[in-house]
N, C-alpha and C positions, 0 to 999 in steps of 0.2 A: 304631453307625458313622455317621459324617457322610455325608450324601448330597449330592453336587454336582449342581446344576441349572444348565446353561448359560443365559446371558441370551438373550432372543429376538433381539437385534441386538447382536453383539459390538462394533460400532463406534459404537453410539448414545451420546449424551451422558449417558444415565442408566444406566450400566453397574453391575450389581450381581452379586455372587456370593452365592447363597442357600445356606445350610447348615442342615439340619435336625438338631439335636443333642438327643437324648433328648426328642423331641417339641417342642422350642423352636425357633422360626424366628429366625435371626439374619441380619441384612442388613449386608454389608460393601461399602461404596462404593469402587469402584476409581478411582484418580486419572486425570485427563485428562492425557495426555502432551503435552508442549510441546517444540518446538525453537526456539531463538533464533538468528537470523541477523543479525549486525551486525559490521562490521569494526573496531569500537572495543571493546577488552577491558573497559574500565571501564563502558561502557554495558551490555554483556552481563552483567557481574557485578551491576550495579544492578537490571536487569530480573529476573535470577534471584532476587535477594534479595527483591524485591517479590513474586514468585510464591510464594516459600517461606512467605509469610504465610498462604497458603491451602493447607490440607492436601489439598485435592482436586486440586492441580496437582503434576505431577512433570516436572521438566525433564530430558528423556532425551538431549538432544543440543544442541550448540552448533556454529556454523560462522561463520568470519570472512570468507567469500567465497561467491560464488554457486556455483562448481564444487563446493566442499565441501558446500554445502547440498543439492545434488542427490544426492550420494552418501549423505549421512547420512539424508536423507528416505526414500530407497529402502530403506535398511537398518533404520531405526527405525520407519517408518510412524507418525509422531506424529499426534495428533488435531488439534493446532493448531500452525501455524508463524507466528512473529512475524518479519516480514521488513523489514529496513531498505531504504530506497530508494536512497540515494546511497552506494555502496560502491566501493572500488577494484576494478579489473578488471571483472568482469561486473556490470552494474548490477542494481538491484532489479527493474526491469521485465523485463530479459532473464532473470533468475533465475526470476521468476514464470512467464513463458512456458514456460521449460524444464521447470519442475516440473509444469505442467499437461500439457505434451506427453509427459512421462514417466508420466502417469497417476496422479500423486500426488493423492489425494482429500482431503487434510487441509484444514481451514479455514485459509486463508492470510490473515493480517491484516497490512497494511502499518503499520509503526510508524516514523514519520519526523519530521523537523523541517520538512519542506517542506509548505506549505499552498498551493502554486501550483495553480491550476485545471488546468493542462495535465497536471501530475503526477497529480492526483486522477483525472481522466478516463481517462488512459492506463492506470493501474493497475486501475481498476474494469473498463474494457473488456477488459483482459487476463485477468480472472478472479479478482481479489481479492475476498475475502468481507467486507472491512472496511478502514477507513483511519483510523488513530488518530495523533494528534500527540503528540510526546514531551514537550511542555510541559503536558500534561494533569496534573491533580492525581492523585497516586498512587492514592487511593481510587477515583476515577472510572475511571482506567485499568484497575485490577484488576477492577472491576465489569464493564467492557466486555469484558474477556478472558473473564470467567465467562460472559457472555451469548453470546460467540462460540463457546465450547466447547459450548454448548447448541444451537447451530445457527442463531443469529440473526446477521444482518448488522449490523455496528457501525461507527459513524462519529462522529468528533468534531463538535461543533456547527458549526464553520465549514465543514466538509466537507459536512454535511447541507444547508447553505444553498446551496453550489455545485451539488449534485445537484438541488435543487429548482428553481433558476434554469435549469439545463440542460434540465430536463423542459419548461420553458415555451417552449423554442426561441427564446430572445431572440437578436437579432442581436448577436454578440460584438463587432462593429466599430462599433456605433452611436455610441460616444463618440470615435472617431477623427476628426480633421479630414481634409479632402480630401487635403491634402499628406501627412499621416501615412500615409494609405491608399496613396498613390502610392509612398511609400518602402517600405512593407511589401510591396507587389507586386513591387518590384524586388529586395528582399532575398529574397523567396520564389523568385525566379528564380536565386538563387545569386550575386548581384552583391556585390562588396565595397563599402565605404563610398565609396571613390574612384570606382568605376564608377557608383554610384547618383548621386553628385554630378554627374558628367559627363552622365549621361542626363537628369537633371532640371534641369540648369543652375543648381545651387545649390552652396554651399561644402561641403566635407567636414565642417567643424565643424557646419554646420546639419543635415547628415544625422545626425550623432551625437546632436544634441539631439532630433531627431524620433524616432530609434530609442529613446532613453531614455524619452521621453514615451509612445510607443506600447506599450513593454514594461510600463510602469507601469499604463496604462489597461487592457491586456489581462490584467494580473496574471500575467505570466509572467516568467521570469528570464533568458531567453536568446533570441538570434535564431533558434536552431533550434526552440525551443518555439513562438515566434511564427509561424514558417514552417509548422510542423505544423498549428497552429490555422487558419492562412489556407487551407491546402490542404484541410483537412477541412470548411471552411465557405465555400467559394468561391461558393455559391449566393447568399450575402448581398452 
C-alpha cells in the first residue's frame, strides 16, 4: 500500500508528495499555482501559453479586473499572482493593496509596460515581491517567474537600477531648473496651468513647456505622479 507523507511546509516552493511503493521512493513535484490578472484577454492568453512551457506551473485562475482578482485569490490561494499595473476600474496599485489587506500571502509580481520610477516605487512600497516589464524576452520572463515561485524577489534590469539609485538617497529634483521647480511647487498645490501662469507671471504655453520638461527629467508620466514625488521628497 502506498504511504502518503505530507510535506513539511505545504506552501513552500519545493512541494513534494512522497510515496513509498514496495520499498521504492518516488517523488512527485507539485505545480506552483499561478493567477494572471490583466484586463487584456490577448495578454492573458499569451502569458498563460508561456507558463504552459514549464510543467511546474499551473494557471488556476485569471481575472480581468481588480475586484475579480480579490475574489479569485481568496478562493484559489495561488502561489504566485502576476498583476498588471494599468487596468480599467481598480488600478493595479489599489488591487495590490486590497490583496495584502485581505491577507493574501501569494508572491505578487507586477507585470507591466510601465517603467516609470513612480510606478515602481509605489508598487514596491505597497508590497509587491517583484516588478517585471512586459517587453522582457520570454525566456528571461519565464525564468524570473520561476525564481519568484521559489521565494526570490525579481526585477527587470531597468527596475533594479531604479531601486539602486533610490537607496543612494539622491535628490530627485537635482536636474530641475529653478523655474521648473517653481512650476512643480505650484502644480503640487493643485493649481491649473492657467493659475500657475498667473502666479509666476509667465504665459500658459511656457507653463506647459516647463511641465513637459520636468516630467521628462523626473521620469514620470503625469502631473499626479510628479506631485506625489514632490510631496514625498519635500526635504530636498
